[in-house]
N, C-alpha and C positions, 0 to 999 in steps of 0.2 A: 305181099307188097302193101306198104302203107300209103294211104292217100295224104297228100299235103293239104291240110285244112287249117284255116285260121281259128285260133282259139281266143275267145274274147274273155279276158279276165279283168276284174276291177278290184280296187283296193279293199272295198268293204264287202265283197262277195255279192251274192245275188240279192241280198236285202237292200243294198244301196242303189240298185239300178231302178230307174223309173219304169213303169209298166209299159211293156211293148217296145222298149228301146231296141234298135237294130233288128227289127223284125224283117227277116229276109223274104217273107211271103208277101210283102207289100201292103199289109193291113195298116190301118191308121193307128196312131199313138193315142191311147186313152187320155193322157194328160193334155195333149194338144186339143183333142176334141172337147174335153171338159172346159178348157180355157176359152175356146171359140164359142161355146154355147152358154158360158157363165154358169156352169153346173159344178157341183162338188165332184172332185176326181174319184173319190171312193165310191160315190153313187154310180158314176159312169162305169167304173170297173165292175160294180156289182150287177149291172145290167147284162153282162156277158158271162155270168156264172149262174149255175142253178140257184134258185132262191134259198134253199136251206143251207148253202155254204155261208151266206152273209147274214141272213135274217133267222130269227128263232121261229121257224115254221117246221111243220112235219114234212119229211121227205124220205127218199130212199137212202138207207144207210147200209152199206155193205158190211159184212162181219169184220173186216179188217179195220173199218173206221171206228169201231167201238173202242173205248179206252180199255186199258188193261190194269188190273189191280197190281199193286206193287208186291213183290215177294221179298223176303229178307235178302239183303245184299244187292238188290237191283233197284233201279229208279222206276217210278211209276211212269207209264207212257200214256199220256192223255191224248185225246183226239187232236187237240191244238198242237201238241208237240210232234205227233206223227205226221199230221197233214197241215202244215202251216199255211198253205194257200186256201184252205177251207175254213180259216178262222172267222168266227162270227164278228160282225161289227156292231157292238151294242149301241153305239151312238146313232148309227143309221137306223137300227131296228127301233129304237125309242122314238126317233123323229118321224119315221115314215109308216110304221106298222102299229104303233101303240097309241091309243087315244088317251089324252090327258085332259082332265077337266080344266086345267089352267089355260090350255090352248083353245078351248071351245068357248065361244061367247054366244049369248042369246040375243045380242043387239042385231 
């Protein structure tokens, strides 16, 4: 016997949905929290993921997360393609974790 459950589909698929929309467990929406605190939405979402998903730091990698070399007749499967939610955010990484001599002043 099949359960009658609602299926939520959007036109653009899962990429077009805002983070945490229609969360049935009652957790807050990251976009709303970022707007209320005047923070970057990508930064707030990064706070709830392990650091090495968003930033270029060392962390635990499982063997399945390593990219695969391409073989003749097949597409290469990089880590970004296999795990799109673990994609690094280079803009946040450069802003928050990398020192730049242009941003440091001696005054």
